[in-house]
Structures are given as structure tokens and as C-alpha cells.
C-alpha positions, 0 to 999 in steps of 0.5 A, spaced: 500 499 500 503 506 498 504 511 503 498 518 503 503 523 504 500 531 506 504 536 503 503 544 503 506 546 496 506 554 499 511 551 503 516 549 496 514 555 492 516 559 498 523 557 499 524 555 492 522 563 490 526 566 496 533 561 493 532 564 487 531 572 491 538 570 493 543 566 487 540 573 483 542 578 489 536 582 488 536 584 495 540 584 500 539 578 504 541 574 511 542 566 508 543 564 515 539 558 517 535 563 523 532 568 518 531 563 511 526 559 517 524 566 518 523 570 512 520 562 510 515 563 516 513 569 514 512 569 507 508 562 508 504 566 514 501 572 508 500 565 503 494 561 503 497 553 503 495 549 498 495 542 502 495 536 498 494 529 497 494 526 491 498 526 485 491 530 481 492 534 487 499 535 486 499 537 479 492 543 479 496 545 485 503 546 481 499 550 475 496 554 480 502 556 482 506 557 477 501 561 473 503 569 473 498 571 479 502 565 482 507 567 481 506 574 483 504 573 489 509 568 493 514 573 490 511 578 493 509 575 500 517 573 500 519 580 499 515 583 505 518 577 510 525 579 507 524 587 508 521 585 515 527 579 517 532 586 515 529 590 520 529 585 526 533 581 525 534 575 530 541 572 529 547 573 534 
């Protein structure tokens, strides 16, 4: 019997976008683990979750997140989170 897993597809989208922004050096971003997790958590808290448990749900959600609007929403949430964390970093 195959294992059924509950996944929030928004989490992988946010992490992927944060990696892209860091690589582009478009914004100066601290890449320590604490800042990365704080940025990810803030961005995820501002976006609706996209939970899936089936391959069909996975495919539909991927199409939704790959749309222009889906990418724009994730990009905006990550950029806003970056600015908040830059203003109040919690690392030592």
C-alpha cells in the first residue's frame, strides 16, 4: 500500500522563491539559517496554504502556483518578509 503524505505546496514555492532571490542578489539577504527560517515563516503566514494528498491535487496546485499571479503572490510575500527580517534580524 502506498504511503499517503499531506504536503503544503506553498512551502516549497516559498523556499524556491527565496533561493531565487538570494541567487539573483537582487536584495541583500542574510542567508543564515535563522533568517531563512524567519523569512519562510513570515511569508507562509501571509499566504493561503495549498495542501495536497494526491497526484492530481499536486498537478493542479503546481499549475496554480506556476501561474503569473501565483508567482507574483509568492514573490511579494517573500520580499515583504525579507524586509521585515532585515529590519529586525534575530540572529547573534
